[in-house]
C-alpha positions as CSV (number, residue, x, y, z in Angstrom):
1,M,12.3,-60.4,48.9
2,S,14.0,-58.2,46.7
3,G,12.7,-58.6,43.2
4,G,14.3,-60.9,41.7
5,V,14.1,-64.5,40.4
6,D,16.3,-65.9,42.7
7,S,13.7,-65.1,45.8
8,T,10.5,-64.7,43.9
9,V,11.2,-68.6,42.8
10,T,12.1,-69.2,46.7
11,A,9.0,-68.3,47.8
12,K,6.9,-70.5,45.2
13,L,9.1,-73.6,46.0
14,L,9.0,-72.7,49.8
15,Q,4.9,-72.8,49.2
16,D,5.2,-75.3,46.8
17,A,7.0,-77.9,49.7
18,G,3.9,-76.6,52.4
19,Y,5.2,-74.1,54.0
20,E,3.3,-70.3,55.2
21,V,5.3,-67.9,53.5
22,E,5.5,-64.3,54.5
23,G,7.7,-62.3,51.7
24,V,10.0,-59.5,53.2
25,Y,11.4,-57.1,51.1
26,M,14.3,-54.8,52.4
27,K,15.0,-51.1,52.0
28,L,18.6,-50.8,53.2
29,H,19.4,-47.7,51.4
30,D,17.8,-44.1,49.8
31,K,17.7,-44.6,46.2
32,P,14.6,-42.6,44.7
33,G,12.6,-45.2,43.0
34,Y,14.7,-47.8,44.0
35,H,12.8,-49.5,46.6
36,E,9.3,-48.2,45.1
37,A,10.3,-50.2,41.5
38,N,11.4,-53.5,43.2
39,F,8.9,-53.6,46.0
40,A,5.6,-53.7,43.0
41,K,8.0,-57.3,41.7
42,V,7.8,-58.2,45.3
43,Q,4.1,-57.4,46.2
44,H,3.3,-58.9,42.2
45,V,5.2,-62.2,43.0
46,A,3.4,-61.9,46.6
47,D,-0.8,-61.2,45.4
48,Y,0.0,-64.8,42.8
49,L,1.0,-66.9,45.7
50,G,-1.7,-65.3,47.5
51,I,0.7,-64.4,50.9
52,R,1.3,-61.0,51.9
53,A,4.7,-59.0,51.8
54,T,5.7,-56.0,53.9
55,M,8.3,-53.0,53.5
56,L,11.2,-53.8,56.5
57,D,13.0,-50.3,56.8
58,L,16.8,-51.2,57.5
59,S,18.6,-48.1,56.3
60,E,19.9,-46.4,59.6
61,D,20.8,-50.0,60.7
62,F,22.8,-50.5,56.9
63,D,24.0,-46.9,57.5
64,E,25.7,-47.6,60.4
65,A,26.3,-51.3,60.2
66,V,27.5,-51.5,56.3
67,Y,27.4,-47.9,54.8
68,R,29.4,-46.0,56.4
69,P,32.4,-48.4,56.8
70,F,32.5,-49.6,53.0
71,V,33.3,-45.4,52.9
72,E,35.6,-45.5,55.9
73,G,36.9,-48.5,54.6
74,Y,38.6,-46.9,51.2
75,K,39.2,-43.2,53.5
76,K,41.4,-45.8,55.4
77,G,43.5,-47.5,52.2
78,L,41.4,-50.7,52.7
79,T,39.8,-52.7,50.7
80,P,35.8,-53.2,52.0
81,N,33.7,-56.0,51.6
82,P,30.4,-54.7,52.6
83,C,28.4,-57.8,50.9
84,A,29.6,-59.9,53.9
85,N,29.9,-57.5,57.0
86,C,25.3,-57.0,55.4
87,N,25.0,-60.8,55.8
88,R,25.8,-60.8,59.3
89,L,24.2,-57.6,60.5
90,I,21.7,-56.9,58.4
91,K,20.0,-59.8,56.6
92,F,20.6,-62.2,58.8
93,G,21.0,-60.3,62.0
94,K,18.4,-57.6,61.6
95,M,16.0,-59.7,59.6
96,M,16.4,-62.8,61.6
97,E,15.4,-60.5,65.1
98,H,12.4,-59.6,62.4
99,A,11.5,-63.2,62.4
100,D,11.6,-64.0,65.7
101,R,9.4,-60.9,66.7
102,V,6.6,-62.4,63.3
103,G,6.8,-65.8,65.4
104,A,8.8,-67.6,61.8
105,D,10.0,-70.9,62.5
106,F,12.7,-70.5,59.3
107,M,14.4,-68.0,57.5
108,A,14.6,-68.0,53.9
109,T,16.8,-66.7,51.1
110,G,17.7,-67.1,47.6
111,H,21.3,-67.6,48.3
112,Y,23.1,-69.9,46.7
113,V,24.1,-72.7,49.0
114,R,23.1,-75.5,51.6
115,H,23.5,-76.5,55.3
116,D,23.5,-79.4,57.3
117,G,23.1,-78.0,60.5
118,E,26.0,-77.4,61.5
119,Y,27.5,-76.2,58.5
120,I,27.2,-74.1,55.1
121,I,27.4,-76.2,52.6
122,E,28.5,-75.1,49.2
123,A,25.8,-74.3,46.3
124,S,25.4,-77.7,43.8
125,D,26.1,-75.3,41.0
126,E,29.4,-74.1,41.9
127,T,29.6,-70.5,39.8
128,K,27.0,-69.0,41.6
129,D,27.9,-70.6,44.8
130,Q,27.4,-67.4,47.8
131,S,28.8,-69.6,50.6
132,Y,31.9,-67.0,51.0
133,F,30.3,-64.4,51.4
134,L,28.0,-65.7,54.4
135,F,31.4,-66.9,56.3
136,D,30.7,-64.0,59.0
137,I,26.9,-65.0,60.0
138,D,26.2,-66.6,63.9
139,K,26.5,-70.1,63.6
140,R,24.1,-70.7,66.5
141,I,20.8,-69.5,63.8
142,I,22.7,-71.9,60.7
143,P,19.2,-74.7,61.5
144,R,16.7,-72.3,61.0
145,L,17.9,-71.6,57.3
146,L,16.5,-72.9,54.5
147,F,18.0,-72.2,51.7
148,P,15.7,-73.2,49.0
149,L,18.6,-72.5,45.9
150,G,21.7,-74.8,47.2
151,E,20.7,-77.5,45.3
152,W,19.5,-75.3,41.9
153,R,22.2,-74.1,39.0
154,K,20.5,-70.5,37.9
155,E,19.9,-71.4,34.6
156,D,16.9,-73.1,36.2
157,V,15.8,-70.6,38.7
158,K,15.2,-68.3,35.0
159,A,14.1,-71.9,33.0
160,Y,11.1,-72.4,35.8
161,A,10.4,-68.9,36.3
162,A,9.7,-69.0,32.7
163,T,7.7,-71.7,33.1
164,I,4.9,-69.6,35.1
165,E,3.2,-66.6,33.5
166,A,3.0,-64.9,36.4
167,L,6.3,-65.1,36.8
168,K,7.8,-65.3,33.8
169,D,8.9,-61.7,33.0
170,F,11.7,-62.4,35.8
171,A,13.6,-65.1,33.8
172,T,14.9,-62.2,32.0
173,Q,14.7,-59.1,34.3
174,K,18.7,-57.7,34.2
175,E,20.6,-59.3,37.7
176,S,21.0,-56.8,40.3
177,S,24.4,-55.3,40.4
178,E,26.5,-57.6,43.4
179,I,27.1,-54.0,45.6
180,C,23.8,-53.3,46.1
181,F,24.2,-49.5,46.1
182,V,27.2,-49.3,43.3
183,E,25.4,-48.9,41.0
184,T,28.7,-47.9,38.8
185,T,31.7,-48.0,40.3
186,Y,32.7,-48.1,44.0
187,I,33.9,-44.6,43.4
188,D,31.0,-43.0,42.5
189,I,29.9,-44.1,46.1
190,L,33.0,-41.9,47.4
191,K,32.7,-39.2,45.6
192,E,29.6,-38.2,48.4
193,H,31.3,-37.9,50.8
194,T,35.1,-37.1,50.0
195,E,37.3,-35.8,47.4
196,V,38.9,-38.5,45.3
197,E,40.8,-36.5,42.6
198,M,43.9,-36.0,44.8
199,P,46.7,-36.2,42.6
200,G,49.8,-38.4,44.0
201,E,52.5,-39.7,44.4
202,V,53.5,-43.6,42.5
203,L,56.7,-45.5,44.9
204,D,58.6,-48.7,44.2
205,T,59.3,-50.4,47.0
206,E,62.5,-48.8,48.0
207,G,60.7,-45.6,48.3
208,N,61.2,-43.9,44.9
209,V,59.0,-41.7,43.3
210,I,58.6,-42.7,39.8
211,G,55.5,-41.5,38.8
212,H,51.8,-40.3,39.9
213,H,48.7,-41.4,40.4
214,K,45.1,-39.5,40.5
215,G,43.7,-40.6,44.3
216,Y,44.8,-43.2,46.4
217,M,41.7,-44.3,46.7
218,H,41.0,-45.2,42.8
219,Y,43.8,-48.3,43.5
220,T,43.3,-51.8,45.4
221,I,46.3,-53.9,46.2
222,G,47.1,-55.7,42.8
223,K,45.6,-53.7,40.0
224,R,47.8,-53.1,37.4
225,R,46.4,-49.2,35.8
226,G,45.3,-46.1,36.1
227,F,48.8,-45.1,37.1
228,F,51.4,-43.5,35.7
229,V,55.5,-44.9,36.3
230,R,58.5,-43.6,33.9
231,G,59.9,-45.6,32.1
232,A,58.4,-48.9,32.5
233,H,59.1,-51.7,30.1
234,E,56.8,-54.5,32.0
235,P,53.3,-54.4,34.6
236,H,53.4,-52.7,37.9
237,Y,51.2,-53.9,40.0
238,V,49.7,-52.0,43.8
239,K,51.8,-53.4,46.4
240,E,50.8,-51.2,49.4
241,I,48.5,-48.1,49.8
242,R,49.5,-45.4,51.9
243,P,46.0,-43.5,52.9
244,E,48.6,-40.7,55.2
245,T,50.5,-39.4,52.1
246,N,48.4,-40.4,49.3
247,Q,51.0,-42.0,47.6
248,I,50.6,-45.9,46.5
249,V,54.2,-48.2,46.2
250,V,54.0,-50.4,43.0
251,S,56.1,-53.3,42.4
252,R,56.3,-56.2,39.8
253,H,53.8,-59.0,40.1
254,A,56.4,-61.9,41.6
255,D,56.2,-59.3,44.5
256,L,53.2,-59.2,45.4
257,E,53.6,-63.3,46.3
258,V,51.7,-63.6,50.3
259,R,53.2,-66.8,52.2
260,R,51.3,-65.6,55.3
261,I,48.2,-63.6,56.2
262,T,46.8,-62.4,59.8
263,L,43.1,-62.0,60.6
264,E,41.3,-60.3,63.3
265,R,37.2,-60.7,64.4
266,V,37.8,-64.7,63.4
267,N,34.8,-66.5,63.4
268,L,34.5,-70.2,63.3
269,M,31.4,-72.8,63.0
270,N,33.4,-75.0,65.3
271,G,35.7,-74.6,68.7
272,R,39.2,-75.8,66.4
273,K,42.1,-73.0,67.1
274,S,44.3,-74.6,64.9
275,F,43.4,-76.7,61.8
276,S,44.8,-77.8,58.6
277,C,42.1,-76.6,56.0
278,D,41.2,-74.5,52.5
279,V,41.1,-71.1,52.2
280,K,39.7,-68.4,49.7
281,V,41.5,-64.9,49.8
282,R,39.0,-63.5,47.5
283,Y,35.4,-64.8,46.2
284,R,37.2,-65.4,42.8
285,T,40.5,-67.0,43.9
286,K,41.1,-70.2,43.7
287,R,41.8,-72.2,46.7
288,V,44.8,-72.8,48.4
289,A,45.8,-75.1,51.6
290,C,46.5,-73.6,54.5
291,R,47.9,-74.0,58.4
292,V,45.4,-71.7,60.7
293,E,46.5,-70.7,64.1
294,V,43.9,-68.7,66.5
295,T,44.7,-66.1,68.9
296,E,44.0,-65.9,71.7
297,E,42.6,-62.5,70.7
298,G,40.1,-63.8,68.2
299,G,42.5,-63.7,65.5
300,A,44.4,-66.0,63.5
301,T,47.6,-66.5,61.9
302,V,46.9,-68.4,58.4
303,E,50.3,-70.4,56.6
304,L,49.6,-71.0,53.2
305,E,50.9,-73.6,51.1
306,E,51.6,-72.0,48.0
307,P,51.8,-68.0,47.2
308,V,48.7,-66.3,46.7
309,F,48.8,-62.4,44.8
310,G,46.9,-59.5,45.5
311,V,45.7,-60.0,49.6
312,A,44.1,-57.1,50.3
313,A,43.0,-56.0,54.0
314,G,40.0,-55.3,54.9
315,Q,39.1,-58.4,52.6
316,A,38.1,-61.5,54.1
317,A,40.1,-64.7,54.1
318,V,37.9,-67.8,54.1
319,F,37.7,-71.5,54.6
320,Y,37.1,-74.8,54.0
321,E,37.2,-78.3,54.2
322,G,35.9,-80.3,51.3
323,N,32.8,-78.4,50.4
324,R,31.3,-77.1,54.4
325,L,32.4,-73.7,55.2
326,L,34.6,-73.8,58.3
327,G,34.1,-69.8,58.9
328,G,37.0,-67.2,58.2
329,G,38.3,-63.4,58.7
330,W,38.9,-60.1,58.4
331,I,42.2,-59.5,57.0
332,T,44.2,-57.0,58.4
333,G,48.0,-57.7,56.8
């Protein structure tokens, strides 16, 4: 339970369905006052429902498994996806270990997804579906997961909370940010650990210096603003990031087309090694038909039937078959 409307309504729905419910709040970082305010909301809901609520301190695990790799990823010129990493290692990793310790039969969250016992299934509300971020979870735990909001629309969740006097304030509170430890931009986080203001060169695809930028960590693949290109008469986009020389390579949009992607650390919900499916290369991008060939080393090559843009190392390529999540892998190139 996070103190938000989704987990609040989830707890209420589970209790109404006859489950014995225990609320767990995860402390993942040390932002001053943040957890105290959120846990007060969790305790308010727990008191209303008459259930136990506990705070589970996973801040050291989170720092090692999610936060530090996030910072180091940007320093290496990658575009990290901390939420997918957190889901495997923390929310559906350490949290499931806690469920085992307290003897819980199931673990429930407020994610907008469903499952059929074998596969994660997209949520009914496509605008809120979070299956992309669950591609890397251990498939063995799926039968023990409960997602009460999988059939709900977000506006209906808020409307339901608004009908309950003790919960109506949850219906109108501001939604949390996508990355829990980022309040404004990821650059503010990086500034706490490394120098990010490092003026450097902008190159074209032939290696010519054509402009300047304010530091390579400010940029991700596909970005078109925040750097200067001399005499440019059309938009330029970041095509490559070179952290070792603090340079970025830019090109026209058409030059960012990618038809083949390589992956590492592939996680699949079945044992297939060669298959056709759809793939998403970022959370908010559309699916593209593809052919996947899994390698003996646990990676994969993905051949796309149509080009995609903005493919960034460090992000996830996630596979779908209809509304079923097949798994995915981490993009290396």
